[in-house]
FIZA-445614 format. One record per residue (C-alpha): residue number from 1; x, y, z; residue in one letter. Coordinates in Angstrom, 1 decimal, decimal comma, m for minus. Layout:
<recs>
<NUM <X Y Z> A>,
...
</recs>
This chain:
<recs>
<1 <5,9 m12,0 m16,7> M>,
<2 <7,1 m9,4 m19,5> T>,
<3 <3,4 m7,5 m19,3> V>,
<4 <3,2 m5,9 m16,3> K>,
<5 <2,7 m2,6 m14,7> L>,
<6 <5,8 0,0 m13,3> S>,
<7 <5,2 1,2 m9,7> N>,
<8 <4,2 4,2 m10,6> D>,
<9 <1,6 3,1 m12,4> Q>,
<10 <0,3 0,5 m9,7> I>,
<11 <0,9 3,8 m7,3> A>,
<12 <m1,6 5,7 m9,6> W>,
<13 <m4,3 3,0 m10,0> R>,
<14 <m4,1 2,6 m5,6> A>,
<15 <m4,6 6,7 m5,6> A>,
<16 <m7,8 6,3 m7,8> Q>,
<17 <m9,4 5,0 m4,4> D>,
<18 <m8,5 7,4 m2,3> I>,
<19 <m11,7 9,4 m1,1> T>,
<20 <m11,6 13,8 m1,3> D>,
<21 <m10,4 14,2 2,4> G>,
<22 <m9,4 11,2 3,6> A>,
<23 <m6,6 10,8 6,3> Y>,
<24 <m4,1 8,5 4,9> V>,
<25 <m1,0 7,0 6,2> N>,
<26 <1,4 5,8 3,4> L>,
<27 <3,9 3,1 4,3> G>,
<28 <7,9 4,2 3,6> I>,
<29 <9,4 3,2 0,3> G>,
<30 <6,9 2,7 m2,8> F>,
<31 <3,9 3,5 m0,9> P>,
<32 <4,8 7,0 m0,9> E>,
<33 <4,4 7,5 m4,9> K>,
<34 <0,8 7,6 m4,3> V>,
<35 <0,4 10,6 m3,0> A>,
<36 <2,0 12,0 m6,4> Q>,
<37 <m1,2 10,5 m8,7> Y>,
<38 <m4,4 11,6 m6,7> Q>,
<39 <m7,2 12,6 m9,1> P>,
<40 <m8,1 16,3 m9,9> P>,
<41 <m10,5 17,9 m7,5> G>,
<42 <m9,4 15,0 m4,9> R>,
<43 <m7,0 16,1 m1,8> Q>,
<44 <m6,4 13,3 0,9> A>,
<45 <m4,6 14,4 4,2> I>,
<46 <m1,0 12,6 4,8> F>,
<47 <m0,3 11,2 8,2> H>,
<48 <3,2 10,3 9,2> T>,
<49 <4,1 8,3 12,3> E>,
<50 <6,6 10,7 13,2> N>,
<51 <3,8 13,5 14,0> G>,
<52 <2,5 15,4 10,9> I>,
<53 <m0,8 15,9 9,4> L>,
<54 <m1,2 17,4 6,2> D>,
<55 <2,3 17,3 4,8> F>,
<56 <2,5 18,4 1,2> G>,
<57 <4,7 17,2 m1,7> E>,
<58 <8,6 16,7 m1,4> S>,
<59 <11,3 20,4 m1,6> P>,
<60 <13,1 20,9 m4,9> A>,
<61 <16,1 19,5 m4,2> K>,
<62 <18,3 21,7 m2,2> G>,
<63 <15,7 23,5 m0,9> E>,
<64 <15,3 20,4 1,9> E>,
<65 <14,8 21,4 5,3> D>,
<66 <16,3 18,5 7,1> W>,
<67 <13,9 19,2 10,5> D>,
<68 <11,1 18,3 8,4> L>,
<69 <10,8 14,7 7,4> I>,
<70 <8,6 12,0 7,1> N>,
<71 <8,5 8,8 9,5> A>,
<72 <10,8 7,3 5,8> G>,
<73 <13,4 10,6 6,3> K>,
<74 <12,3 12,0 3,1> R>,
<75 <12,0 15,9 3,3> A>,
<76 <8,4 17,0 2,6> V>,
<77 <7,0 20,8 1,9> T>,
<78 <4,0 21,4 4,6> L>,
<79 <0,4 22,8 3,9> K>,
<80 <m1,7 25,1 5,1> P>,
<81 <m2,8 24,1 8,2> G>,
<82 <m0,9 21,1 8,5> A>,
<83 <0,1 20,5 12,0> S>,
<84 <2,9 19,0 14,2> F>,
<85 <2,6 16,5 17,5> F>,
<86 <4,1 14,1 19,5> H>,
<87 <5,2 10,8 18,2> H>,
<88 <2,8 9,0 21,3> A>,
<89 <m0,1 11,2 19,8> D>,
<90 <0,7 10,3 16,6> S>,
<91 <0,5 6,8 17,4> F>,
<92 <m2,9 7,4 19,5> A>,
<93 <m4,6 8,4 15,9> M>,
<94 <m3,4 5,6 14,5> V>,
<95 <m4,5 3,3 17,4> R>,
<96 <m8,0 5,1 17,6> G>,
<97 <m9,5 4,6 14,7> G>,
<98 <m8,3 8,0 13,4> H>,
<99 <m6,8 6,5 9,8> L>,
<100 <m9,0 5,7 6,7> D>,
<101 <m6,8 3,9 4,9> V>,
<102 <m3,2 2,8 5,3> A>,
<103 <m1,4 2,0 2,1> I>,
<104 <1,8 m0,3 2,8> L>,
<105 <4,4 m2,2 0,5> G>,
<106 <4,2 m6,5 1,5> A>,
<107 <6,6 m9,4 1,2> Y>,
<108 <3,6 m11,8 0,7> E>,
<109 <m0,2 m11,1 1,1> V>,
<110 <m2,2 m14,5 1,6> A>,
<111 <m5,5 m14,8 1,1> E>,
<112 <m6,8 m14,7 4,5> N>,
<113 <m5,9 m10,9 4,8> G>,
<114 <m2,2 m12,3 6,5> D>,
<115 <0,1 m9,5 6,0> L>,
<116 <3,8 m10,0 6,0> A>,
<117 <5,8 m6,7 5,4> N>,
<118 <8,9 m6,0 7,1> W>,
<119 <11,1 m9,7 7,2> S>,
<120 <12,6 m12,1 5,4> T>,
<121 <14,4 m13,5 7,8> G>,
<122 <17,2 m13,4 10,4> P>,
<123 <19,0 m10,9 8,6> K>,
<124 <16,1 m8,3 8,2> G>,
<125 <15,3 m5,7 9,7> V>,
<126 <15,2 m5,8 13,5> P>,
<127 <11,5 m5,0 13,9> A>,
<128 <8,1 m4,6 12,5> V>,
<129 <8,1 m1,0 13,7> G>,
<130 <4,7 1,1 13,0> G>,
<131 <3,6 m1,4 10,6> A>,
<132 <1,7 m3,6 13,1> M>,
<133 <m0,3 m0,7 14,4> D>,
<134 <m0,8 0,5 11,5> L>,
<135 <m2,7 m2,7 10,0> V>,
<136 <m4,9 m2,7 12,7> H>,
<137 <m5,6 0,9 13,7> G>,
<138 <m6,8 2,2 10,0> A>,
<139 <m10,0 1,5 8,4> K>,
<140 <m8,8 0,2 5,4> R>,
<141 <m5,8 m1,9 4,5> I>,
<142 <m4,8 m1,9 1,1> A>,
<143 <m1,2 m3,2 m0,6> V>,
<144 <0,8 m2,2 m3,6> I>,
<145 <3,3 m4,8 m4,8> T>,
<146 <4,6 m6,8 m8,0> D>,
<147 <2,9 m9,6 m8,2> H>,
<148 <5,8 m12,2 m8,2> V>,
<149 <8,8 m11,8 m6,4> T>,
<150 <12,4 m10,6 m8,6> K>,
<151 <12,8 m14,6 m8,8> D>,
<152 <9,4 m15,1 m10,1> G>,
<153 <7,5 m16,5 m6,8> R>,
<154 <4,1 m15,5 m5,9> P>,
<155 <3,3 m12,8 m3,2> K>,
<156 <m0,1 m13,5 m3,1> L>,
<157 <m0,3 m16,8 m1,3> V>,
<158 <m2,0 m19,4 0,6> E>,
<159 <m0,6 m19,0 3,7> R>,
<160 <2,1 m16,5 4,7> C>,
<161 <6,0 m18,4 5,1> S>,
<162 <7,6 m14,8 6,4> L>,
<163 <6,8 m13,0 9,9> P>,
<164 <3,4 m11,5 9,7> L>,
<165 <3,1 m7,9 9,9> T>,
<166 <m0,7 m8,6 10,8> G>,
<167 <m3,5 m10,9 10,8> V>,
<168 <m6,6 m10,7 8,7> G>,
<169 <m5,7 m7,0 8,2> C>,
<170 <m5,5 m6,6 3,6> V>,
<171 <m9,2 m6,0 2,3> T>,
<172 <m7,6 m5,1 m1,2> R>,
<173 <m4,1 m5,6 m3,2> V>,
<174 <m3,4 m3,6 m6,1> Y>,
<175 <m0,3 m5,8 m7,9> T>,
<176 <1,5 m5,2 m11,3> S>,
<177 <m1,0 m7,4 m12,8> L>,
<178 <m4,4 m7,1 m10,8> A>,
<179 <m6,4 m5,8 m8,8> V>,
<180 <m7,7 m8,0 m6,2> V>,
<181 <m10,0 m8,1 m3,0> D>,
<182 <m10,1 m10,3 m0,2> I>,
<183 <m13,7 m11,2 0,7> E>,
<184 <m14,4 m14,4 3,3> G>,
<185 <m10,9 m15,7 3,2> G>,
<186 <m10,3 m15,7 m0,5> R>,
<187 <m8,9 m13,8 m3,6> F>,
<188 <m11,4 m12,1 m5,6> V>,
<189 <m10,6 m10,7 m8,9> L>,
<190 <m11,8 m7,1 m10,0> K>,
<191 <m9,3 m6,2 m12,2> E>,
<192 <m6,4 m7,6 m14,8> K>,
<193 <m4,3 m6,7 m17,2> L>,
<194 <m5,6 m6,8 m20,7> P>,
<195 <m3,5 m8,3 m22,6> A>,
<196 <m2,7 m11,1 m19,4> L>,
<197 <m4,7 m14,3 m19,6> S>,
<198 <m6,9 m15,5 m16,5> L>,
<199 <m4,6 m18,5 m16,7> E>,
<200 <m2,0 m17,0 m16,9> D>,
<201 <m2,8 m14,9 m14,3> L>,
<202 <m4,0 m17,8 m11,5> Q>,
<203 <m0,2 m20,0 m12,6> A>,
<204 <1,3 m16,6 m11,4> A>,
<205 <m0,7 m16,5 m7,9> T>,
<206 <0,3 m18,9 m5,3> G>,
<207 <m3,1 m19,5 m4,1> A>,
<208 <m6,9 m19,8 m6,4> T>,
<209 <m8,5 m16,5 m7,9> L>,
<210 <m12,1 m16,4 m7,3> V>,
<211 <m14,2 m14,8 m10,7> V>,
<212 <m17,1 m13,8 m8,9> A>,
<213 <m18,3 m11,5 m11,0> G>,
<214 <m17,3 m9,2 m14,2> P>,
<215 <m13,5 m8,9 m13,8> V>,
<216 <m13,0 m4,9 m15,8> A>,
<217 <m9,7 m4,1 m17,9> D>,
<218 <m7,2 m2,7 m15,3> L>,
<219 <m6,3 0,4 m17,7> I>,
<220 <m3,4 2,7 m16,4> V>,
<221 <m2,0 5,6 m18,1> P>,
<222 <2,0 5,9 m19,7> E>,
<223 <3,8 7,3 m16,6> L>,
</recs>
C-alpha cells in the first residue's frame, strides 16, 4: 500500500476529535504524538499513570528534569495548576471513570471492539500493564495504528489472534488509510483517503467494512 498517512498525520487526525477540557490518557510511544496536534483554542488535560495531571510539552534537549517523566519515561514539563499524586490514586482515577478518553496503539482490533496491543507472543513484554485498566476505565477508547502490519497483514480483523488487552472496548480506530467506528459489532467506515478505492481499502482489511452513510474524505495537512 503506497498511499497512506504518516504517524504524525494519523495523530493529527485523532487530535481533532478531542474536546476542549477533556481528561486524556495517551498510550506510550506513537499515541503520545497526539498531544502535539491539539486544535487552536482547545486544550486537553493530560493524565499519566505514574501520577501527573496536566503536564505539558517535552522540554528542550539538555533541559530535561529526569525526576519529571511520564509513564513512557519521557521527560515532560508542567503547566500551571499541574498536580502530582500517588500511583494508586492515579489508577483510582482511571478505574473510577474519571478519564474522558484514552488513545492507544494496537497490534489488532476486532470488529466487536476487542483490542490486542501488548503482546505478539512468548517473546513479547511480560505483562499487559496499565492498558487493561485504561480500556475499561476511560469513557471512550480510540486506537491509532497503521492499517496493516509491516508485512502487509490486516490489523483490523474479525477476531483477534493475539492476547487481548480488553474486550469490546474500542469505539473508533484512526488508521493510515481510514477512520473506522465500531458499531453493533461491525466496522463502519466514516472516512477514507480520497485516492483509495473502497475495494482496495476492503482488500487491506481483515473484516467487512460497512458503509452505513456518507463516507467523508480523510484530509490531513502535510506534517
